[in-house]
C-alpha positions in Angstrom: -48.3 14.3 71.7 -47.6 13.5 68.1 -44.1 12.3 69.1 -45.6 9.8 71.4 -48.0 8.5 68.7 -45.2 8.0 66.3 -42.7 6.5 68.7 -42.6 3.0 67.3 -42.6 4.2 63.7 -39.8 6.5 64.4 -37.9 3.7 66.1 -38.3 1.4 63.2 -37.2 4.1 60.7 -34.2 5.3 62.7 -33.3 2.8 65.4 -30.3 4.8 66.7 -32.8 7.2 68.3 -33.2 4.7 71.1 -29.9 5.9 72.6 -31.7 9.0 73.7 -34.8 7.3 75.1 -35.9 7.7 78.7 -37.4 4.8 80.7 -40.7 6.4 80.0 -40.1 6.3 76.3 -39.0 2.6 76.6 -42.1 1.8 78.5 -44.4 3.3 75.8 -42.3 1.7 73.0 -42.8 -1.7 74.5 -46.5 -1.2 74.9 -46.9 0.0 71.3 -44.8 -2.8 69.9 -46.7 -5.4 71.8 -50.0 -4.0 70.6 -48.7 -4.1 67.0 -47.3 -7.7 67.3 -43.8 -6.2 66.6 -41.9 -6.7 69.9 -39.8 -9.6 68.5 -39.2 -7.9 65.2 -38.2 -4.7 66.9 -35.8 -6.7 69.1 -34.2 -8.1 66.0 -34.0 -4.7 64.4 -32.2 -3.2 67.3 -29.8 -6.2 67.6 -29.1 -6.0 63.9 -28.1 -2.4 64.3 -25.8 -3.1 67.2 -28.2 -1.5 69.7 -29.0 -4.4 72.0 -26.8 -2.9 74.7 -28.9 0.3 74.6 -31.9 -1.5 75.9 -32.2 -0.7 79.7 -32.0 -3.7 82.0 -35.6 -3.2 83.4 -36.9 -3.4 79.8 -34.6 -6.2 78.5 -36.8 -9.1 79.7 -39.7 -8.0 77.4 -37.5 -8.3 74.4 -35.9 -11.6 75.6 -39.4 -13.1 76.1 -40.5 -12.0 72.6 -37.4 -13.4 71.1 -38.0 -16.8 72.8 -41.6 -16.9 71.7 -40.7 -16.0 68.0 -38.0 -18.7 67.9 -40.3 -21.3 69.3 -43.1 -20.3 66.9 -40.8 -20.7 63.9 -39.9 -24.2 65.0 -43.5 -25.0 65.5 -44.6 -23.6 62.2 -42.1 -25.7 60.3 -43.2 -28.8 62.1 -46.8 -28.0 61.6 -46.3 -27.5 57.9 -44.9 -31.1 57.7 -48.1 -32.3 59.5 -50.2 -30.5 57.0 -48.2 -31.9 54.1 -48.7 -35.4 55.5 -52.4 -34.9 55.9 -52.6 -33.7 52.3 -50.3 -36.3 50.8 -52.9 -37.5 48.4 -53.7 -34.0 47.2 -53.3 -33.9 43.4 -52.0 -30.3 43.5 -49.2 -28.3 45.0 -49.6 -27.2 48.6 -48.8 -23.5 48.6 -48.2 -21.8 51.9 -49.0 -18.1 52.2 -48.0 -15.1 54.3 -46.0 -15.5 57.5 -45.7 -19.3 57.3 -44.4 -18.9 53.8 -41.7 -16.4 55.0 -40.5 -19.0 57.5 -40.7 -21.9 55.1 -38.6 -20.1 52.5 -36.2 -18.6 55.1 -36.9 -15.0 54.1 -35.8 -11.9 56.0 -39.5 -11.2 56.6 -39.6 -14.3 58.9 -37.4 -12.4 61.4 -39.4 -11.8 64.6 -42.7 -12.8 62.9 -45.4 -14.0 65.2 -48.4 -16.2 64.2 -51.9 -16.9 65.0 -52.6 -19.3 62.1 -51.2 -20.9 59.0 -52.6 -20.0 55.6 -52.5 -22.4 52.6 -53.7 -22.1 49.0 -55.2 -25.0 47.1 -57.0 -25.0 43.7 -60.7 -24.7 44.0 -61.4 -28.1 42.4 -59.2 -29.7 45.1 -60.9 -27.8 48.0 -63.4 -30.5 49.0 -60.7 -33.2 49.0 -58.3 -31.0 51.0 -60.9 -30.2 53.6 -61.9 -33.9 54.0 -58.2 -34.9 54.4 -57.6 -32.2 57.0 -60.7 -33.3 59.0 -59.4 -36.9 59.1 -56.1 -35.6 60.4 -57.9 -33.7 63.3 -58.7 -30.2 62.0 -62.3 -29.0 62.2 -64.2 -25.8 61.7 -65.2 -24.3 65.1 -66.1 -21.1 66.8 -68.4 -19.6 64.1 -72.1 -19.2 63.9 -74.1 -21.1 61.2 -74.5 -17.8 59.4 -70.8 -17.1 59.3 -70.0 -20.6 58.1 -72.5 -20.1 55.2 -70.9 -16.7 54.6 -67.5 -18.3 54.2 -68.6 -21.1 51.9 -70.8 -19.0 49.7 -69.0 -15.8 49.3 -65.4 -15.9 50.7 -62.1 -17.0 49.1 -61.6 -19.5 51.8 -63.5 -22.1 53.9 -64.1 -21.5 57.6 -60.9 -21.7 59.7 -60.0 -25.2 60.9 -58.6 -25.8 64.3 -56.8 -29.0 65.4 -58.6 -30.9 68.1 -55.5 -31.6 70.1 -52.9 -28.9 69.2 -55.3 -26.0 68.7 -53.4 -24.9 65.7 -55.5 -23.1 63.1 -55.4 -23.4 59.3 -57.0 -21.0 56.8 -57.6 -22.9 53.6 -57.8 -20.6 50.6 -58.9 -21.2 47.0 -58.2 -17.6 45.9 -56.7 -14.5 47.4 -59.9 -12.4 47.0 -63.5 -13.4 47.0 -65.4 -14.1 43.7 -67.6 -11.2 44.5 -64.7 -8.7 44.9 -64.1 -5.9 42.5 -60.8 -7.3 41.4 -60.2 -10.9 40.2 -56.5 -12.1 40.3 -56.2 -15.4 38.6 -55.4 -18.1 41.1 -54.2 -20.4 38.4 -51.5 -17.9 37.4 -50.4 -17.6 41.0 -50.1 -21.4 41.3 -48.3 -21.8 38.0 -45.3 -19.7 39.3 -45.2 -21.2 42.8 -41.8 -22.3 43.9 -40.8 -25.5 45.8 -39.1 -25.1 49.2 -35.9 -27.1 49.1 -35.8 -28.4 52.7 -39.6 -28.9 53.1 -40.6 -31.5 50.4 -44.1 -31.0 49.0 -44.3 -27.4 50.3 -44.4 -24.4 47.9 -44.5 -20.7 48.2 -45.6 -17.9 45.8 -43.0 -16.3 43.5 -41.3 -13.3 45.0 -43.4 -10.6 43.3 -46.6 -12.6 43.9 -46.1 -12.9 47.6 -45.6 -9.1 47.8 -48.8 -8.6 45.8 -50.6 -11.0 48.0 -49.4 -9.3 51.2 -50.4 -5.9 49.7 -53.8 -7.2 48.7 -54.4 -8.8 52.1 -53.5 -5.6 53.9 -55.4 -3.1 51.8 -58.5 -5.2 51.4 -58.8 -6.0 55.1 -61.2 -4.1 57.3 -59.7 -5.1 60.6 -56.1 -3.9 61.0 -54.9 -4.5 64.6 -51.6 -5.7 63.1 -51.5 -3.4 60.1 -48.1 -2.0 61.0 -46.7 -5.5 61.4 -48.0 -6.3 57.9 -46.4 -3.2 56.6 -43.1 -4.3 58.1 -43.6 -7.6 56.3 -43.9 -5.7 53.0 -40.8 -3.6 53.8 -38.7 -6.6 54.4 -40.0 -8.4 51.3 -39.2 -5.3 49.2 -35.7 -4.9 50.7 -34.8 -8.6 50.4 -31.3 -8.6 48.9 -32.1 -11.9 47.1 -34.6 -10.1 44.8 -33.4 -10.3 41.2 -32.1 -7.1 39.4 -35.3 -6.9 37.3 -37.5 -7.4 40.4 -39.1 -4.0 40.5 -40.2 -4.0 36.8 -41.5 -7.5 37.2 -43.5 -6.5 40.3 -45.2 -3.6 38.5 -45.9 -5.7 35.4 -47.3 -8.6 37.5 -49.6 -6.2 39.4 -51.1 -5.2 36.1 -51.5 -8.8 35.0 -53.3 -9.8 38.2 -55.5 -6.7 38.5 -53.7 -5.7 41.7 -52.3 -2.4 40.7 -54.3 -0.4 43.2 -53.2 -2.6 46.1 -49.6 -2.2 45.1 -50.0 1.5 44.8 -51.3 1.8 48.3 -48.6 -0.6 49.6 -45.7 1.3 48.1 -47.2 4.6 49.2 -47.6 3.6 52.8 -44.3 1.6 53.3 -42.6 4.8 52.2 -44.7 6.9 54.5 -44.3 4.7 57.6 -40.9 3.0 57.1 -39.1 5.0 54.4 -38.8 1.9 52.2 -36.6 2.7 49.2 -38.7 2.4 46.0 -37.4 3.4 42.6 -39.0 6.5 41.1 -39.6 4.6 37.9 -41.8 2.1 39.8 -43.7 4.8 41.6 -44.4 6.4 38.2 -45.6 3.1 36.8 -48.0 2.4 39.7 -49.2 6.0 39.7 -51.6 5.0 36.9 -53.5 3.0 39.6 -53.9 5.9 42.0 -57.4 7.1 42.9 -58.5 10.7 42.3 -57.0 13.5 44.5 -60.0 13.8 46.8 -60.2 10.0 47.3 -56.5 9.8 47.9 -56.6 12.5 50.6 -59.3 10.6 52.4 -57.5 7.3 52.1 -54.3 8.8 53.4 -56.2 10.1 56.4 -57.8 6.7 57.0 -54.7 4.5 56.5 -52.3 6.8 58.4 -54.5 6.1 61.5 -55.9 2.6 60.8 -52.4 1.1 60.1 -51.0 2.5 63.4 -50.8 0.1 66.4 -54.2 -0.4 68.1 -53.0 1.4 71.3 -54.4 4.4 73.0 -51.2 6.3 72.7 -51.2 6.0 68.9 -54.8 7.3 68.4 -56.3 10.7 68.0 -59.9 11.9 67.9 -60.3 10.7 64.2 -58.9 7.2 64.8 -62.2 5.5 65.5 -63.8 7.0 62.4 -60.7 5.9 60.4 -61.0 2.4 61.6 -64.7 2.3 60.8 -64.0 3.7 57.4 -61.4 1.0 56.7 -63.9 -1.7 57.8 -66.7 -0.3 55.5 -64.3 0.1 52.6 -63.1 -3.5 52.9 -66.6 -4.8 52.7 -67.4 -2.5 49.8 -64.5 -3.9 47.9 -65.4 -7.4 48.8 -69.1 -7.5 48.0 -71.6 -5.7 45.7 -74.3 -3.6 47.4 -77.1 -6.1 47.0 -75.0 -8.6 49.0 -73.2 -6.2 51.3 -76.2 -4.4 52.8 -78.1 -7.5 54.0 -74.8 -8.9 55.4 -74.0 -5.7 57.3 -77.7 -5.6 58.6 -77.4 -9.1 59.8 -74.0 -8.5 61.6 -75.3 -5.2 63.1 -78.8 -6.3 64.3 -79.5 -10.0 63.9 -76.3 -11.4 65.4 -74.2 -8.4 66.7 -72.4 -10.5 69.4 -70.4 -12.3 66.7 -67.5 -10.5 65.1 -67.7 -10.6 61.3 -65.4 -13.0 59.5 -62.0 -11.6 59.0 -60.5 -12.2 55.5 -57.0 -13.6 55.4 
């Protein structure tokens, strides 16, 4: 049973094992990869290892379809970024793209097989109102949220409510920070913006510096209470950390930058779990440096039990009897980190009893 739960992780770590898979194994692998949003990335991984021919004919079409979707989405993302840049042409600040769209814009290995549901951008807080107005004039509007959730975003979150285009249905998440003001940690947005890098072939578009985009990916993942694509986000981190374009002093800069931005705990969890799930090579010196941010032994044991389950694909074959409790614990922990008790308890009460039909806003 454990072998079935770990099938997709084992495949990502040691792709050559697919040569021994039965059709039943392939069927389960496709279902787990689809649930994790990893089918296109897995296809690229197998092809990159010269294993495309090992995929049985009855299964091949799943991977071909995922490849086609990923390729079309990447073209669409680059086009959409140009529309966003045009809409924000008068913005007196750099337009910084985050997460998956940034990987595509910058042509990073982490763009390989990456699928999207939205585009995340970062603008300075003092430019937020002007940016929202310009996007509204270009056709994007907040939709699909209750009045309570809209107020929640604007008062407490690090972003405004998601904006969806009236014609194309594309969704933009406009951030002014990478964590809410009420969170326990307070990375300085100005420091992130100061080191942003321009994208050569997309004029007006910027991405975070290499170590900053890793820290943002780690922070997003380990401050998020809903993790249906947690394993996909771990593979993002794995590819960012393995990027051969990283400079020689990259690892030392990463650990130092985590301290500077108060994100050492997020980096600690990220490195611990990319090694656990994906066997990502991390220098021992870096592990020793981030160990200072580790929680106590008892807390760490609990967090290992939680994340080893919550980061797995949201598929029945990847779950055990403790998985529902682990996902609930991840959800509660994320809110605990995001808001102090005097704000958190009324919010959770409202979501549980006043308006339970609406899912709580998901931080991005």
